[in-house]
C-alpha positions as CSV (number, residue, x, y, z in Angstrom):
1,M,-4.2,-27.7,-15.3
2,P,-7.1,-24.7,-14.7
3,E,-7.2,-23.8,-11.2
4,P,-10.7,-25.4,-9.4
5,R,-13.4,-22.8,-9.1
6,H,-14.0,-21.6,-5.7
7,I,-17.7,-20.2,-5.2
8,I,-19.6,-18.5,-2.4
9,I,-23.3,-18.8,-2.2
10,G,-25.4,-16.4,-0.1
11,T,-28.9,-16.4,1.2
12,A,-30.8,-13.4,1.4
13,G,-34.4,-12.6,2.6
14,H,-37.2,-11.7,5.0
15,V,-37.2,-13.5,8.3
16,D,-38.8,-17.0,8.6
17,H,-39.0,-17.1,5.0
18,G,-37.0,-20.7,4.7
19,K,-33.5,-19.7,4.1
20,T,-32.4,-22.0,6.6
21,V,-34.5,-25.0,5.6
22,L,-33.9,-24.3,1.7
23,I,-30.0,-24.7,2.7
24,K,-30.7,-27.9,4.5
25,A,-32.6,-29.4,1.5
26,L,-29.6,-28.3,-0.7
27,T,-26.8,-29.6,1.2
28,G,-28.0,-31.5,4.2
29,V,-26.4,-29.4,6.9
30,E,-28.6,-27.5,9.3
31,T,-26.8,-24.3,9.7
32,D,-28.6,-23.1,12.9
33,R,-26.0,-23.7,15.5
34,L,-27.4,-21.7,18.5
35,K,-30.0,-23.0,20.9
36,E,-32.0,-20.1,21.1
37,E,-32.1,-20.0,16.9
38,K,-33.6,-23.7,17.3
39,Q,-35.7,-22.6,20.1
40,R,-37.0,-19.6,17.9
41,G,-37.1,-21.1,14.5
42,I,-35.3,-18.0,13.2
43,S,-30.9,-17.4,12.2
44,I,-29.6,-14.8,14.6
45,E,-25.7,-15.7,13.8
46,L,-24.1,-16.7,10.2
47,G,-24.6,-20.4,9.2
48,F,-22.2,-22.0,6.7
49,A,-22.4,-25.4,4.4
50,P,-20.6,-27.3,2.1
51,F,-22.5,-27.6,-1.3
52,R,-21.6,-30.0,-4.0
53,L,-22.6,-29.0,-7.6
54,P,-23.2,-31.8,-10.2
55,D,-19.8,-31.2,-12.1
56,G,-17.9,-31.8,-9.0
57,T,-17.5,-27.9,-8.1
58,L,-17.6,-27.5,-3.8
59,A,-19.3,-24.4,-3.3
60,G,-19.6,-22.8,0.3
61,V,-23.4,-21.4,1.2
62,V,-23.5,-18.8,3.7
63,D,-27.0,-18.4,5.8
64,V,-27.7,-15.1,7.0
65,P,-30.3,-13.6,9.4
66,G,-33.2,-12.1,8.1
67,H,-34.7,-10.4,11.0
68,E,-33.9,-6.7,11.2
69,R,-32.4,-6.8,14.5
70,F,-29.6,-8.8,13.1
71,I,-28.9,-7.0,9.7
72,N,-25.4,-6.3,10.8
73,T,-24.6,-9.8,11.1
74,M,-26.3,-10.4,7.6
75,L,-23.9,-7.5,6.2
76,A,-20.9,-9.7,8.0
77,G,-22.2,-12.6,5.8
78,I,-23.1,-11.1,2.5
79,G,-19.6,-9.9,1.4
80,G,-17.6,-11.8,-0.9
81,I,-20.2,-13.7,-2.1
82,D,-20.5,-14.9,-6.0
83,L,-24.2,-15.6,-6.3
84,V,-27.2,-15.1,-4.0
85,L,-30.5,-16.7,-3.6
86,L,-33.3,-14.3,-2.9
87,V,-35.9,-16.2,-0.8
88,V,-39.3,-15.1,-0.8
89,D,-42.2,-16.8,0.9
90,A,-44.8,-18.1,-1.7
91,N,-47.5,-17.0,0.7
92,E,-46.5,-13.5,2.1
93,G,-44.6,-12.4,-0.8
94,V,-42.1,-9.0,-0.7
95,M,-42.0,-7.9,2.9
96,P,-39.6,-5.4,4.7
97,Q,-36.7,-7.0,5.2
98,T,-36.7,-8.5,1.5
99,R,-36.5,-4.7,0.2
100,E,-33.8,-3.6,2.7
101,H,-31.7,-7.1,1.6
102,L,-32.4,-6.4,-2.0
103,Q,-30.8,-2.7,-1.6
104,I,-28.0,-4.1,0.5
105,L,-27.3,-6.6,-2.4
106,Q,-27.6,-3.8,-5.0
107,L,-25.4,-1.7,-3.1
108,L,-22.8,-4.3,-2.6
109,Q,-22.7,-5.0,-6.4
110,I,-23.6,-8.5,-6.0
111,P,-22.9,-9.8,-9.4
112,R,-26.0,-12.6,-9.9
113,G,-28.7,-13.9,-8.4
114,I,-31.8,-16.3,-7.9
115,I,-35.0,-15.8,-7.0
116,V,-36.6,-18.8,-4.9
117,L,-40.1,-18.8,-3.9
118,T,-40.4,-21.2,-1.1
119,K,-43.0,-23.1,0.5
120,C,-44.7,-23.6,-2.7
121,D,-46.5,-26.7,-1.3
122,Q,-48.7,-24.4,0.9
123,A,-49.7,-21.7,-1.8
124,E,-52.2,-22.1,-4.7
125,E,-50.5,-21.7,-8.3
126,D,-52.4,-18.4,-8.8
127,L,-51.0,-16.8,-5.6
128,I,-47.4,-18.1,-6.7
129,D,-47.8,-16.4,-10.0
130,L,-49.1,-13.1,-8.3
131,V,-46.1,-13.3,-5.8
132,E,-43.7,-13.9,-8.6
133,E,-45.0,-11.0,-10.6
134,E,-44.7,-8.6,-7.7
135,I,-41.2,-9.8,-7.0
136,R,-40.4,-8.9,-10.8
137,D,-41.5,-5.7,-10.1
138,E,-39.7,-5.1,-7.2
139,V,-36.3,-5.9,-8.7
140,A,-37.0,-4.2,-11.9
141,G,-33.9,-2.4,-12.6
142,S,-31.6,-4.4,-10.3
143,F,-28.6,-6.9,-10.9
144,L,-32.0,-9.3,-10.5
145,E,-33.9,-8.2,-13.2
146,G,-34.5,-11.2,-15.6
147,A,-32.6,-13.6,-13.1
148,P,-34.2,-17.1,-13.0
149,C,-36.8,-17.6,-10.5
150,C,-37.3,-21.2,-9.1
151,R,-40.5,-22.4,-7.1
152,V,-39.8,-25.0,-4.4
153,A,-41.1,-26.8,-1.1
154,A,-38.0,-27.5,0.8
155,I,-39.7,-29.7,3.1
156,D,-40.4,-32.2,0.6
157,G,-37.7,-31.5,-1.7
158,T,-40.2,-30.3,-4.6
159,G,-38.5,-28.4,-6.9
160,I,-35.0,-28.6,-5.7
161,P,-33.1,-30.6,-8.5
162,D,-34.2,-27.8,-10.5
163,L,-32.9,-25.2,-8.3
164,V,-29.6,-27.2,-8.2
165,Q,-29.4,-27.1,-12.0
166,T,-29.8,-23.4,-12.2
167,I,-27.6,-22.5,-9.7
168,A,-24.8,-24.9,-11.6
169,A,-25.6,-22.8,-14.7
170,E,-25.0,-19.6,-12.9
171,V,-21.9,-20.9,-11.4
172,R,-20.5,-21.5,-14.8
173,R,-20.8,-17.6,-15.5
174,I,-18.7,-16.3,-12.9
175,E,-15.4,-15.0,-12.5
176,P,-12.7,-16.6,-10.4
177,K,-11.5,-14.6,-7.7
178,P,-7.9,-13.1,-7.9
179,A,-5.7,-15.9,-6.0
180,D,-2.4,-14.2,-7.3
181,G,-3.3,-11.0,-4.9
182,P,-2.2,-10.4,-1.4
183,L,-4.0,-12.7,1.3
184,R,-7.1,-11.0,2.9
185,L,-9.7,-12.8,5.0
186,P,-12.6,-10.9,6.8
187,I,-13.0,-12.5,10.0
188,D,-16.8,-13.3,10.6
189,R,-16.6,-15.8,13.4
190,H,-13.8,-16.7,16.0
191,F,-13.9,-19.2,18.7
192,S,-11.6,-21.3,20.9
193,V,-11.3,-25.0,20.7
194,A,-10.0,-26.9,23.5
195,G,-6.3,-28.1,22.9
196,F,-5.9,-25.9,19.6
197,G,-6.4,-22.6,20.8
198,T,-8.0,-19.7,18.6
199,V,-9.5,-20.4,15.2
200,I,-11.3,-18.0,12.9
201,T,-13.5,-18.0,9.9
202,G,-14.0,-15.9,6.9
203,T,-14.6,-15.8,3.3
204,L,-11.0,-15.4,1.6
205,L,-11.5,-12.3,-0.7
206,S,-8.2,-12.5,-2.5
207,G,-4.7,-14.6,-2.4
208,R,-3.9,-17.6,-0.6
209,V,-3.2,-18.9,2.8
210,G,-1.2,-22.2,4.2
211,T,0.0,-23.7,6.8
212,G,3.0,-22.1,8.3
213,D,2.3,-18.7,6.8
214,Q,3.3,-15.5,9.1
215,V,0.0,-13.4,8.7
216,D,-1.1,-10.1,10.0
217,V,-4.3,-9.5,12.2
218,L,-5.3,-5.8,11.7
219,P,-6.2,-3.2,12.8
220,R,-4.6,-4.9,16.1
221,G,-1.0,-4.8,14.2
222,L,0.0,-8.3,15.3
223,Q,1.9,-11.0,13.5
224,V,1.1,-14.4,14.1
225,R,1.7,-18.0,12.8
226,V,-1.0,-20.2,10.7
227,R,-0.9,-23.4,12.4
228,E,-3.9,-25.2,10.4
229,V,-6.0,-24.5,7.7
230,Q,-9.6,-25.9,7.0
231,V,-12.0,-25.9,3.9
232,H,-15.4,-27.0,5.1
233,G,-14.0,-29.1,7.8
234,R,-11.4,-30.9,5.8
235,K,-7.7,-30.2,6.8
236,V,-5.5,-28.7,3.8
237,E,-2.3,-27.1,3.2
238,T,-3.5,-24.2,1.1
239,A,-6.6,-22.4,0.7
240,A,-7.5,-19.6,-2.3
241,A,-9.3,-17.1,-2.9
242,G,-13.1,-17.6,-3.0
243,Q,-13.2,-20.5,-0.3
244,R,-14.9,-20.9,3.1
245,V,-11.7,-20.8,5.4
246,A,-11.1,-21.6,8.9
247,L,-7.4,-21.0,10.6
248,N,-6.4,-22.0,13.7
249,L,-3.6,-19.3,14.4
250,A,-0.7,-19.8,17.0
251,G,-0.4,-17.6,20.0
252,L,-3.1,-15.8,19.5
253,D,-5.6,-14.7,22.3
254,R,-9.4,-14.7,21.3
255,S,-9.9,-11.8,23.2
256,V,-8.1,-9.6,20.9
257,L,-10.4,-10.6,18.0
258,R,-13.5,-9.2,16.9
259,R,-16.1,-9.5,13.8
260,G,-14.4,-6.9,11.6
261,T,-10.7,-8.0,12.3
262,V,-8.6,-9.0,9.0
263,I,-6.2,-11.7,8.6
264,A,-4.0,-10.3,5.5
265,T,-0.4,-10.5,3.8
266,P,2.2,-8.9,6.2
267,G,3.0,-5.3,5.2
268,I,0.1,-4.9,2.5
269,F,-2.7,-4.1,4.0
270,T,-3.2,-1.0,6.8
271,Q,-5.7,0.5,9.2
272,T,-7.6,3.8,8.3
273,R,-9.6,6.1,10.0
274,R,-10.2,8.3,7.1
275,L,-11.9,7.0,3.4
276,D,-12.6,8.9,0.0
277,V,-15.6,6.9,-1.2
278,R,-18.1,7.3,-4.1
279,L,-21.4,7.5,-1.9
280,S,-25.0,6.9,-3.1
281,L,-28.3,7.7,-1.0
282,L,-31.3,5.5,-1.7
283,E,-34.0,7.3,-3.4
284,T,-36.0,5.7,-0.3
285,A,-33.8,7.3,2.2
286,P,-35.9,9.3,4.7
287,R,-33.8,12.6,4.5
288,P,-30.8,14.0,2.7
289,L,-27.7,14.1,4.1
290,R,-25.9,17.0,5.3
291,F,-22.3,18.1,6.0
292,R,-20.7,16.0,9.2
293,D,-23.9,14.1,9.6
294,P,-22.8,10.8,11.5
295,V,-23.9,7.3,9.8
296,H,-23.3,3.7,10.8
297,L,-20.7,2.8,7.9
298,L,-20.1,-1.3,7.5
299,I,-17.8,-2.8,5.0
300,G,-16.5,-6.3,5.1
301,T,-17.1,-7.7,8.5
302,G,-16.3,-4.3,10.1
303,R,-18.1,-1.5,11.3
304,A,-17.7,2.0,12.2
305,V,-19.6,5.3,13.1
306,G,-18.3,7.7,10.5
307,L,-18.7,11.5,10.1
308,V,-19.9,12.4,6.2
309,A,-17.6,15.0,4.6
310,L,-19.2,16.2,1.5
311,L,-16.7,18.0,-0.7
312,D,-18.4,19.8,-3.2
313,R,-21.9,20.6,-1.8
314,D,-24.0,21.3,1.5
315,V,-26.7,18.5,1.3
316,L,-26.8,15.2,-0.4
317,R,-30.4,14.4,-1.2
318,P,-32.0,10.7,-1.5
319,G,-31.4,9.4,-5.1
320,E,-28.1,11.3,-5.7
321,S,-24.4,10.3,-5.7
322,A,-21.3,12.3,-4.6
323,L,-17.6,12.0,-3.8
324,V,-17.2,12.5,-0.3
325,Q,-14.8,11.9,2.7
326,I,-15.7,9.7,5.7
327,H,-13.7,10.2,9.0
328,L,-14.2,7.1,11.3
329,D,-14.5,6.8,15.0
330,R,-12.4,3.7,14.7
331,P,-9.6,1.8,12.7
332,L,-11.2,-0.1,9.9
333,V,-9.4,-2.0,7.1
334,A,-10.4,-1.2,3.8
335,H,-8.9,-1.1,0.3
336,R,-10.0,0.6,-2.9
337,Q,-13.0,-0.6,-4.8
338,D,-14.1,-2.0,-1.7
339,R,-18.1,-2.1,-1.5
340,F,-20.0,-0.6,2.2
341,I,-23.3,0.2,3.2
342,I,-24.3,3.3,5.4
343,R,-27.2,3.0,7.9
344,S,-28.8,6.3,9.7
345,Y,-27.3,6.9,13.0
346,S,-30.8,7.1,14.4
347,P,-33.4,5.3,13.7
348,V,-31.0,2.6,12.2
349,T,-32.0,1.7,8.7
350,T,-30.0,1.4,5.2
351,I,-29.9,4.5,3.5
352,G,-26.8,3.8,0.9
353,G,-23.8,2.8,0.3
354,G,-20.7,2.9,-2.4
355,S,-17.1,2.1,-3.2
356,V,-13.8,2.9,-1.5
357,I,-12.0,4.9,-3.9
358,D,-8.9,5.9,-1.8
359,P,-8.4,3.9,1.6
360,K,-6.1,6.2,3.2
361,P,-6.2,9.8,1.7
362,A,-5.3,13.3,3.1
363,R,-7.6,15.4,5.0
364,H,-9.1,17.5,2.0
365,K,-10.4,20.8,1.8
366,R,-14.1,21.7,0.7
367,F,-15.0,23.2,-2.6
368,R,-11.2,22.8,-4.2
369,D,-11.4,21.9,-7.9
370,E,-8.1,20.3,-7.8
371,V,-9.4,17.9,-4.9
372,M,-12.8,16.9,-7.0
373,Q,-10.5,16.7,-10.2
374,G,-8.0,14.4,-8.3
375,L,-10.8,12.4,-7.1
376,K,-12.4,11.5,-10.2
377,E,-9.2,10.4,-11.6
378,L,-8.6,7.8,-9.1
379,E,-12.1,6.9,-9.3
380,S,-11.9,6.4,-13.4
381,G,-10.0,2.6,-13.1
382,E,-6.9,0.9,-11.7
383,R,-4.6,2.0,-14.0
384,A,-5.4,5.8,-13.2
385,F,-5.0,4.9,-9.6
386,L,-1.8,3.6,-9.6
387,L,-0.6,6.8,-11.7
388,Q,-2.2,9.1,-9.0
389,K,-0.7,6.9,-6.4
390,L,2.9,7.6,-7.8
391,Q,2.2,11.4,-8.1
392,E,1.2,11.4,-4.6
393,L,4.2,9.1,-3.4
394,C,6.9,10.8,-5.7
395,C,7.9,7.1,-6.3
396,A,7.3,3.5,-4.8
397,G,8.3,-0.1,-5.2
398,L,5.9,-2.7,-6.3
399,R,5.6,-3.8,-2.8
400,E,4.5,0.0,-1.8
401,L,2.1,-0.2,-4.9
402,E,0.7,-3.6,-3.7
403,T,-0.1,-1.7,-0.4
404,A,-1.8,0.8,-2.1
405,S,-4.0,-0.8,-4.4
406,G,-4.6,-4.4,-3.2
407,L,-3.8,-5.6,-6.9
408,G,-1.5,-8.6,-7.1
409,R,2.3,-8.0,-8.3
410,D,1.6,-9.4,-11.9
411,R,-1.2,-7.3,-12.2
412,I,0.6,-4.3,-11.5
413,E,3.4,-4.6,-13.4
414,D,1.0,-5.6,-16.7
415,H,-0.2,-1.9,-16.0
416,L,3.0,0.0,-15.4
417,Q,4.3,-1.6,-18.5
418,A,1.3,-0.1,-20.5
419,L,1.9,3.2,-18.6
420,A,5.6,3.2,-19.3
421,E,4.8,2.6,-23.3
422,S,3.1,5.9,-23.2
423,D,5.5,8.0,-21.1
424,L,3.2,8.2,-18.4
425,V,5.7,6.3,-15.9
426,E,9.1,5.5,-15.7
427,D,11.1,2.8,-13.9
428,L,14.2,4.5,-11.6
429,A,16.1,1.1,-10.8
430,G,13.0,-0.9,-9.3
431,Q,11.5,2.4,-8.2
432,W,8.6,3.5,-10.1
433,T,7.6,7.4,-10.8
434,A,5.2,9.3,-12.8
435,G,6.6,10.6,-16.0
436,E,6.2,14.1,-15.5
437,T,7.5,13.9,-12.0
438,S,10.6,12.4,-13.5
439,R,10.8,15.4,-16.0
440,H,10.5,17.6,-13.1
441,W,13.3,16.1,-11.1
442,Q,15.3,16.1,-14.0
443,K,14.9,20.0,-14.2
444,L,15.4,20.3,-10.6
445,L,19.0,18.5,-11.0
446,L,19.6,21.0,-14.0
447,N,18.7,24.2,-12.1
448,A,20.5,22.9,-9.3
449,V,23.9,22.4,-11.0
450,R,23.6,25.9,-12.7
451,K,22.6,27.4,-9.5
452,W,25.7,26.0,-7.7
453,H,28.3,27.4,-10.9
454,R,26.7,30.9,-10.2
455,D,27.2,30.3,-6.5
456,Q,30.7,28.3,-6.6
457,P,32.4,29.7,-9.9
458,L,35.5,28.3,-8.8
459,Q,34.5,24.6,-8.4
460,P,34.9,22.3,-10.9
461,G,31.2,21.1,-10.4
462,M,28.5,20.0,-8.0
463,A,29.3,16.7,-5.7
464,K,27.3,13.8,-6.6
465,A,26.2,13.1,-3.0
466,T,25.2,17.0,-2.8
467,L,23.1,17.0,-5.7
468,K,21.4,14.2,-4.6
469,G,19.8,16.0,-1.7
470,V,18.3,18.1,-4.1
471,L,15.7,15.2,-4.4
472,P,13.1,13.5,-1.9
473,G,14.7,11.2,0.4
474,Q,12.7,8.1,-0.7
475,L,14.3,8.1,-3.9
476,K,17.1,5.5,-3.3
477,Q,20.6,6.0,-4.4
478,K,20.3,3.4,-7.7
479,G,17.0,5.4,-8.4
480,F,18.9,8.7,-8.0
481,D,21.8,7.1,-10.2
482,A,19.3,6.0,-13.3
483,L,18.0,9.4,-13.2
484,L,21.2,11.4,-13.4
485,N,22.2,8.9,-16.0
486,R,19.6,10.1,-18.4
487,L,21.1,13.4,-17.8
488,L,24.5,12.5,-18.7
489,V,23.3,10.1,-21.7
490,S,21.4,13.4,-23.1
491,G,25.0,15.3,-22.5
492,E,23.3,17.9,-20.4
493,L,25.4,17.1,-17.7
494,V,29.2,15.6,-17.7
495,Q,30.6,13.6,-14.8
496,N,34.4,14.1,-14.0
497,D,35.2,12.1,-10.7
498,E,32.6,13.0,-8.0
499,W,31.8,16.4,-9.8
500,L,28.9,16.9,-12.0
501,A,28.9,20.0,-14.4
502,E,26.7,21.4,-17.1
503,R,28.0,20.7,-20.4
504,G,30.3,23.3,-21.6
505,F,31.2,24.7,-18.1
506,E,34.7,26.2,-17.3
507,I,36.1,27.5,-14.5
508,R,37.2,31.2,-15.3
509,I,39.6,33.2,-13.4
510,D,39.9,36.8,-13.6
511,P,43.5,38.6,-13.2
512,A,42.6,39.8,-9.5
513,M,41.5,36.3,-8.7
514,Q,44.6,34.7,-10.2
515,K,46.9,37.4,-8.3
516,Q,45.3,36.1,-4.9
517,L,45.5,32.4,-5.8
518,D,49.2,33.0,-6.7
519,R,49.7,34.2,-3.4
520,I,48.4,31.8,-1.2
521,V,50.0,28.9,-3.3
522,E,53.4,30.8,-3.0
523,L,52.7,31.3,0.9
524,Y,52.5,27.3,1.2
525,R,55.2,26.4,-1.0
526,S,57.7,28.5,0.8
527,A,56.1,27.2,4.0
528,G,57.1,23.8,3.2
529,P,56.7,21.2,6.2
530,Q,56.5,24.4,8.7
531,A,52.9,25.6,7.5
532,K,50.9,25.8,10.4
533,N,46.9,26.3,11.1
534,H,45.2,28.1,8.1
535,R,44.6,31.1,10.3
536,E,48.2,31.8,10.8
537,M,48.9,31.1,7.5
538,L,46.3,33.5,5.9
539,G,46.9,36.3,8.6
540,Q,50.4,36.4,7.1
541,I,49.0,37.8,3.6
542,G,46.1,39.4,5.4
543,M,42.9,37.3,3.9
544,T,40.5,35.7,6.1
545,L,39.3,32.4,5.7
546,E,36.0,33.5,4.5
547,Q,37.7,35.4,1.5
548,A,40.1,32.4,1.0
549,E,37.6,29.7,0.7
550,P,36.7,29.7,-2.5
551,L,40.0,30.0,-3.6
552,L,41.5,27.3,-1.3
553,Q,38.8,24.7,-2.9
554,L,39.8,25.5,-6.3
555,L,43.4,24.5,-5.5
556,F,42.4,21.5,-3.2
557,N,40.4,20.5,-6.4
558,Q,43.5,21.2,-8.8
559,G,45.5,19.2,-6.4
560,I,47.9,21.9,-5.9
561,L,47.2,22.1,-2.1
562,V,46.3,19.0,0.0
563,R,43.9,19.4,2.9
564,L,44.7,17.1,5.5
565,N,41.8,18.1,8.0
566,E,39.7,21.2,8.3
567,E,43.0,23.6,9.7
568,N,46.0,22.0,8.3
569,F,46.7,22.2,4.7
570,L,50.3,21.3,2.7
571,H,51.6,22.3,-0.6
572,S,51.4,19.6,-3.0
573,D,55.5,19.5,-3.3
574,S,55.6,18.8,0.6
575,Y,53.0,16.4,0.5
576,R,54.9,14.2,-2.4
577,K,58.1,14.6,-0.1
578,A,56.2,13.6,3.0
579,L,54.8,10.6,1.1
580,D,58.2,9.2,0.0
581,L,59.7,9.8,2.8
582,L,57.1,7.1,4.3
583,K,57.3,4.7,1.7
584,N,61.3,4.9,2.0
585,H,60.9,4.4,5.9
586,F,58.6,1.3,5.4
587,A,61.0,-0.3,3.0
588,D,63.2,-0.7,6.0
589,E,61.1,-0.6,9.2
590,K,58.0,-2.4,10.1
591,T,56.6,0.5,12.6
592,L,56.4,4.2,12.9
593,T,55.6,6.5,15.6
594,L,54.7,10.3,15.3
595,A,57.9,11.3,17.1
596,Q,59.9,9.4,14.2
597,F,58.2,10.9,11.3
598,R,58.2,14.6,12.7
599,D,62.2,14.0,13.1
600,L,61.9,12.5,9.2
601,F,59.9,15.2,8.0
602,G,60.8,18.2,10.1
603,S,57.6,19.4,10.8
604,A,55.7,20.4,14.0
605,R,53.6,17.8,16.0
606,K,50.2,19.1,15.1
607,Q,51.0,19.2,11.5
608,V,52.3,15.9,11.5
609,Q,49.8,14.3,13.5
610,A,47.3,15.5,10.9
611,L,49.2,14.2,8.2
612,L,49.4,10.6,9.6
613,E,45.7,10.7,10.7
614,Y,45.2,11.7,7.1
615,W,47.0,8.6,5.7
616,D,45.0,6.5,8.4
617,A,41.8,7.5,6.5
618,K,43.2,6.7,3.2
619,K,44.3,3.5,4.8
620,Y,48.0,4.0,3.8
621,T,48.8,3.2,7.3
622,L,47.3,1.5,10.3
623,R,47.5,2.8,13.7
624,Q,48.1,0.0,16.4
625,G,48.5,1.8,19.7
626,D,51.0,4.6,19.3
627,E,52.5,3.0,16.3
628,R,51.6,2.8,12.9
629,V,52.3,-0.1,10.6
630,A,52.2,0.3,6.5
631,W,48.5,-1.0,5.3
632,K,48.2,-0.2,1.4
633,L,50.5,2.4,0.6
634,P,50.2,3.6,-3.1
635,E,53.0,2.4,-5.7
């Protein structure tokens, strides 16, 4: 069964052109709620109404203010709409706020619209024709070029049935919003209800939200529980993308909320003070933008003052577009491909807008070819964005990529599989990395092993744990094992126990070195259980620890000497004798003391203590106070 369609319809147009009356005629709902709104006859705050279409689809209608003073409120309501009704009074025609609203709609890339001429009962037919022609000229080249135009008189209902049919026809062409993505709900209103607590409302841009869900409140960084979900005043268990939603949030003080707060899936979305964007300056902008000019930036329901860092020029002229970085004076929640508006700092008027390329970028240096090339690649699409993010992050799991992209997991997996088929990305046991990164890491591992062979020619190879340290720490053990396995399968590396070596590597011992090895071996063989600490032992043959270290390591690796701890070593013959004594003792006795084994082995106390602690570490014995009992003795 197909998912039900969830549609948001918004109004736009000059103050007092009849938007609120039109919505009442369509829905039967009076969206002006405030006393001041009713007294002045204009909308100040956002209004909302449910609208049942002829096919049964339940749409939400957003009534936005038309007055210039309330343009920020208009922007908070217009984001997330699927279809706009551009409302124009047939007696007045195109007015200043008509133009500004049209510019905003264009910059936000609202997909579809209908032109609605209101108050047609008060105008002559010839005048209405002239006004429609004027509007057609005004919207030429915009998304409303060729859009349907309906003539209505909302008070007496003239033209309303035709408008409803036109809306229904446009709605059928609208693509549904992604309900499989992470929850994202920008707050446009919040209030308290006696006995219930804090309630927020907004348009659900992506994902789903249900009763009992834990959600993030950003940018405050709080996590709260959803007590109740309502859609158009009806209690529901779950709401999906494209619906107007009210949430009752448990344990949240209304005072921490403001317009611009976002309710989101925990751990996915983050706040930012810096954005990489594609910025377009309107041709009607009163002046150019210069490096670090301040602007008002409005995105979703949030707003901040931003400094525009032009990266490839000193001036952005009206009608031009550029890749820029914007530094914000407060944290906002933004995501890739979000649309935004900028307004001049003073006097405040809409001058441009654009889309977010990267919501959490590094600080860029200006006039760098590599910076501009990277931004262009990020801009080119979702797949290119994921690849670029993997290159930046080195490696990432699906959860991290959800956070970086705002895309649903299924969609990310489809992109990654397509990229993997072209060898552009690789899956390292659940961590994804760019193909070139994987190949670079394999070279690093090979070079590290080669260098180890040069620096440590007497060791059989490089320890696996040491080799992992060559790569970035965010690569998990399973990912490292998957990468290493590729080198083992290709035969470029070989593994012997914990040691990794190049194919064909052999330890080569020259005659002089062999003579030194023989001296050390004979030293410890002849000392037997009476071997002392390494300084005293090596001093007997005139060697320092630094000189003997690589030779000792070779003897440890070959099993000729046994390292009990950092200072005490035994010849393997003596060690086997000690181990036989231990097993024989426990064949007859249940416990063993240090003094008992010192007498059995015939060694000094420190050497015996080192030997017993060595066996404790290997779990051959278990210490209980001053005694030891057998634990996992070898056969």
